[in-house]
C-alpha positions in Angstrom: 18.9 -77.3 -15.8 21.9 -75.0 -17.6 23.4 -77.3 -20.2 27.5 -77.5 -19.2 28.4 -76.7 -22.7 27.2 -73.5 -21.7 28.7 -70.2 -18.8 26.1 -67.5 -18.2 23.7 -69.0 -21.2 26.3 -68.3 -23.8 27.8 -71.7 -25.2 31.6 -72.7 -24.5 32.5 -73.0 -28.1 31.6 -69.9 -28.9 34.6 -67.2 -29.9 36.1 -65.1 -27.7 35.5 -61.8 -29.4 31.5 -62.9 -30.2 31.5 -63.6 -25.9 33.3 -60.6 -25.8 30.2 -58.6 -27.2 27.3 -60.1 -26.1 29.0 -60.0 -22.3 29.4 -56.0 -22.8 25.6 -55.8 -23.7 24.6 -57.8 -21.3 26.4 -55.9 -19.0 25.5 -52.4 -20.5 21.9 -53.6 -20.1 22.4 -54.6 -16.2 23.7 -51.2 -15.9 21.3 -49.2 -17.4 18.5 -50.9 -15.6 20.7 -50.1 -11.6 21.1 -46.5 -13.1 17.4 -46.6 -13.9 16.7 -47.8 -10.8 18.8 -45.6 -8.8 17.7 -42.3 -9.9 14.5 -43.2 -9.5 15.3 -44.1 -5.4 17.1 -40.8 -5.7 13.8 -39.0 -7.1 11.9 -40.5 -4.6 14.6 -39.6 -1.5 14.9 -36.2 -2.7 10.7 -35.7 -3.2 10.8 -36.9 0.8 13.6 -34.8 2.3 11.4 -31.8 0.9 8.3 -33.0 2.4 10.2 -33.4 5.4 11.6 -30.0 5.2 8.1 -28.2 3.8 8.2 -25.4 6.2 11.7 -24.2 6.1 11.2 -23.9 1.7 9.3 -20.9 2.2 12.0 -18.8 4.7 14.8 -19.8 2.3 12.9 -18.0 -0.8 12.1 -15.4 2.0 15.7 -15.0 2.5 16.4 -14.8 -1.3 13.9 -12.4 -1.9 15.3 -10.4 1.1 18.5 -10.5 -0.3 17.7 -9.5 -3.8 16.5 -6.3 -2.1 19.2 -5.9 -0.5 21.2 -5.9 -3.3 19.4 -3.8 -5.6 19.5 -1.3 -3.0 23.2 -1.7 -2.6 23.3 -1.2 -6.2 21.9 1.8 -6.5 23.9 3.3 -3.8 27.2 2.1 -5.0 26.0 3.3 -8.4 25.1 7.1 -7.8 27.1 7.7 -4.4 31.1 7.3 -4.0 30.4 4.5 -1.3 32.7 1.5 -2.7 30.8 -1.7 -3.9 32.5 -3.5 -1.5 30.4 -1.0 1.6 27.9 -0.6 -0.2 25.6 -3.5 1.6 26.1 -2.3 4.8 25.5 1.3 3.9 21.9 -0.5 2.7 21.6 -2.1 5.6 22.0 0.6 7.2 20.0 2.8 5.6 16.8 0.6 5.4 17.0 0.0 10.1 17.7 3.6 10.3 14.6 4.8 7.9 12.4 1.7 9.5 13.7 3.5 13.3 13.0 7.0 12.0 9.3 5.8 10.9 8.2 4.4 14.2 9.8 7.2 16.1 8.0 9.6 14.1 4.3 7.9 13.8 4.7 4.5 15.9 3.3 5.9 19.1 -0.2 7.3 16.6 -0.1 3.8 14.6 0.3 1.7 18.0 -2.2 4.0 19.7 -4.7 3.6 16.7 -3.9 -0.1 16.4 -4.8 -0.6 20.3 -7.9 1.2 19.9 -9.2 -0.8 17.0 -8.3 -4.6 18.7 -10.1 -2.6 21.6 -13.0 -2.0 19.6 -13.4 -5.0 17.5 -14.9 -7.4 19.8 -18.0 -4.5 20.3 -18.5 -4.0 17.0 -18.7 -7.6 16.1 -21.0 -7.7 18.4 -23.6 -4.7 17.3 -22.9 -5.8 13.6 -24.4 -9.7 15.1 -27.6 -7.8 17.0 -28.3 -6.0 13.8 -28.7 -9.4 12.4 -30.4 -11.3 15.3 -27.0 -12.7 16.7 -26.9 -12.3 19.8 -23.1 -12.3 21.4 -21.2 -12.6 18.3 -18.1 -12.7 19.6 -18.7 -15.2 22.4 -19.9 -17.6 19.9 -17.0 -17.1 17.5 -14.5 -17.6 20.5 -16.6 -20.8 21.6 -16.8 -22.2 17.9 -13.1 -22.1 17.7 -12.0 -23.3 21.2 -14.5 -26.2 20.5 -13.1 -27.0 17.0 -9.6 -27.2 18.6 -10.2 -28.7 21.9 -8.2 -27.1 24.0 -8.5 -24.8 27.3 -8.2 -21.1 27.0 -4.8 -20.9 28.8 -2.9 -24.3 26.2 -4.5 -21.5 23.4 -2.5 -18.3 25.2 0.5 -20.7 25.9 -0.2 -21.8 21.9 -0.7 -18.8 20.8 2.6 -17.1 22.4 4.9 -20.2 21.1 3.6 -18.6 17.4 4.6 -15.7 18.0 7.9 -16.4 19.6 8.5 -18.7 16.3 7.6 -15.9 14.1 10.1 -13.9 15.5 12.5 -16.2 15.4 11.7 -17.1 11.8 11.9 -13.5 11.0 15.5 -12.8 12.5 16.6 -16.7 10.5 15.2 -14.9 7.4 16.4 -11.7 8.2 20.3 -13.0 8.9 20.1 -15.3 6.1 19.2 -12.5 3.6 22.3 -10.2 4.6 24.8 -13.4 4.0 23.3 -14.4 1.1 23.8 -10.7 -0.6 27.3 -10.2 1.0 28.7 -12.7 -0.9 26.2 -14.2 -3.8 28.8 -15.3 -5.6 29.6 -18.0 -3.5 25.9 -19.7 -3.3 25.3 -18.9 -7.0 28.3 -21.0 -7.9 27.8 -24.0 -5.8 24.3 -24.0 -6.9 25.2 -24.4 -10.8 27.8 -26.8 -9.6 25.5 -29.1 -9.2 23.9 -29.9 -12.7 26.3 -30.5 -15.8 29.0 -27.8 -16.9 27.1 -27.5 -19.9 24.1 -25.8 -18.9 26.2 -23.1 -16.4 25.6 -20.7 -18.5 21.9 -21.2 -19.3 21.7 -21.1 -15.4 23.3 -18.1 -14.7 21.3 -16.3 -17.0 18.2 -17.4 -16.0 19.4 -16.8 -12.3 20.2 -12.7 -13.6 16.4 -12.6 -14.9 14.9 -14.0 -12.0 16.3 -11.8 -9.8 15.6 -8.6 -11.9 12.4 -9.5 -12.1 11.5 -10.4 -8.5 13.1 -6.4 -8.5 10.9 -5.0 -10.7 8.1 -6.6 -9.2 8.3 -5.6 -5.3 9.1 -2.1 -6.7 5.3 -1.8 -8.2 4.2 -3.7 -5.6 5.8 -1.2 -2.8 4.2 2.1 -4.4 0.8 -0.1 -5.2 0.2 -0.7 -1.5 1.8 2.8 -0.3 -0.7 4.3 -2.7 -3.4 2.1 -1.6 -2.8 2.7 2.1 -2.4 6.3 2.2 -5.7 6.9 -0.2 -7.5 4.6 2.1 -6.6 6.6 5.2 -7.7 9.7 3.8 -10.9 8.4 2.3 -11.7 6.4 6.0 -10.7 9.7 7.7 -12.9 12.1 5.3 -16.0 9.4 6.0 -15.5 9.3 10.1 -14.8 6.1 10.9 -12.0 5.7 13.9 -8.9 4.5 14.0 -8.2 5.9 10.1 -4.6 5.7 10.3 -4.7 1.7 11.4 -7.6 1.2 8.8 -5.2 2.5 6.0 -2.3 0.9 7.4 -4.3 -2.5 7.2 -5.5 -1.8 3.3 -1.9 -1.6 2.5 -0.4 -3.8 3.6 -3.0 -6.7 2.9 -2.7 -5.5 -0.7 0.5 -7.1 -1.1 -1.9 -10.0 -1.9 -3.6 -9.3 -5.1 -7.1 -10.8 -5.0 -7.8 -12.0 -0.9 -5.7 -9.2 0.2 -8.1 -6.1 -0.8 -11.0 -8.1 0.3 -9.3 -9.2 3.7 -8.1 -5.4 4.5 -11.7 -4.1 3.3 -13.8 -5.8 6.9 -12.7 -4.2 9.4 -13.2 -0.9 8.0 -16.6 -2.1 6.8 -17.6 -3.7 10.5 -16.9 -0.6 12.2 -19.2 1.1 9.7 -22.1 -1.4 10.3 -21.8 -0.3 13.9 -22.5 3.5 13.2 -25.1 4.3 10.5 -26.4 3.1 7.1 -25.1 6.0 5.4 -21.3 5.5 6.6 -22.1 2.0 5.0 -22.6 3.0 1.7 -19.8 5.9 1.8 -17.5 2.8 3.2 -18.8 0.5 0.7 -18.1 3.2 -2.0 -14.8 4.1 -0.5 -13.6 0.5 -1.0 -15.0 -0.1 -4.3 -13.7 2.8 -5.9 -10.3 2.8 -5.0 -9.8 -1.0 -5.9 -10.9 0.0 -8.9 -8.5 2.2 -9.3 -5.9 0.0 -8.1 -7.1 -2.2 -10.4 -7.5 -0.7 -13.8 -5.4 2.5 -13.4 -2.8 2.0 -10.7 -1.3 -1.3 -11.1 -1.4 -1.1 -15.2 0.1 1.6 -15.0 3.5 0.7 -12.6 3.7 -2.7 -14.2 4.4 -1.2 -17.9 7.6 -1.0 -16.4 7.8 -3.7 -14.1 6.1 -7.3 -13.3 2.8 -7.8 -14.8 1.8 -11.7 -14.0 -1.9 -12.7 -15.7 -4.3 -12.5 -13.2 -5.3 -16.6 -13.6 -1.6 -17.5 -12.8 -1.0 -15.1 -9.5 -4.7 -16.2 -8.6 -4.1 -20.1 -8.9 -0.8 -19.4 -6.8 -1.7 -18.3 -4.2 -4.5 -21.1 -3.8 -1.6 -24.0 -4.8 1.0 -22.1 -2.0 -1.4 -21.3 0.5 -2.3 -25.2 0.3 1.0 -26.0 0.3 2.7 -23.6 3.3 0.0 -22.0 5.1 -0.3 -18.5 5.4 3.3 -17.5 4.7 2.7 -19.7 1.0 0.0 -16.9 0.4 2.2 -13.4 1.3 5.5 -15.7 -1.2 2.7 -17.0 -3.7 3.4 -14.0 -6.2 6.7 -13.5 -6.0 7.3 -17.1 -6.1 4.8 -17.3 -9.4 7.2 -14.9 -11.0 10.5 -16.8 -10.1 8.5 -19.8 -11.5 7.4 -17.7 -14.5 11.0 -16.3 -15.7 12.3 -19.7 -15.1 9.9 -21.4 -17.3 9.9 -19.3 -20.1 13.6 -18.6 -20.5 14.5 -22.3 -19.6 11.7 -24.6 -21.4 10.0 -22.2 -23.0 13.0 -20.4 -24.9 15.9 -22.6 -24.7 14.3 -25.9 -24.9 11.4 -25.7 -27.2 12.9 -22.8 -29.3 9.8 -20.9 -29.0 10.2 -17.1 -28.9 8.9 -15.3 -25.3 9.0 -12.2 -23.9 11.0 -12.4 -20.4 10.0 -9.3 -17.7 13.2 -7.4 -17.0 15.1 -9.3 -19.7 16.8 -5.5 -21.0 17.6 -4.4 -18.0 19.5 -7.4 -17.7 21.5 -6.8 -20.4 22.8 -3.3 -19.6 23.8 -4.4 -16.0 27.2 -6.2 -14.9 26.2 -10.0 -14.3 27.3 -12.0 -11.0 29.2 -14.9 -11.6 
């Protein structure tokens, strides 16, 4: 039992000044404990919120990536044409839409026909390859394995496939619209994000955003050139070898090359399957072409392009594909490398250089110094 001569554990006869000092100390200790507990709860709540919205995070980054690319194209138009900065984004968006429309008008029917032919021929090719290795009706066995694993009827699978396509198209439309809004007024969103941090950190966060945005521009430009070269060379090689639908096979090789390591392997599978149906000589020529193209891409084309682009350590890119693929699925695999580029720039700028005080090279830093920053 407390002594009647004490108040909150303090003697009544204690001087007022000392009593006030002790009260302040106890209050400060309680406030520190409350503040730490509140911060812990906020962090737990933020983690739970991110876990609930995990499927949306890749879409947000995809919109940011597309906005960075549209802004880069708009800056080029404003720099080298009489078009003002205000109208350059609209001009860039219209030009991209016209280029895509023109490409599909000129080559869409040919590509669509070859892709359709490729899809129709693929089951027969898989069955033929299966028979070579003593597996009868390989396509049917694959379908039965997939159906057995999912425990769904054919009608349910078809409905689920259609729902996935509609969802993917809706997400694509959402990303495009969000990217246009982000590119139209980047100051609004940059300032809104930075205001979440203390004022003393605003300038360094702005600098980090500039570096990350420029690194994404350089990386995507280099990757686009690499994909185009691989796609064209692969298509020509498959045409010379005599594989069916060489344009479609080359397109698959170029698009899948967007994902390092895993993409080239997946892109070569359809060509190898069709080669196995034909004869051993075609198989050897196809494997040789794939090997030569990938060696040229990995040892000549990519290193040459990355001199002016962004180079990411192979191990970091490989683990990024694995980690983001586990977190976000197929979308995470496609966005793994640009996400790793962004995180690498932010860590080097904010942690290694400005927090630890270590010198480190940051991709695209020289280009940012020469360009006006957006605040």
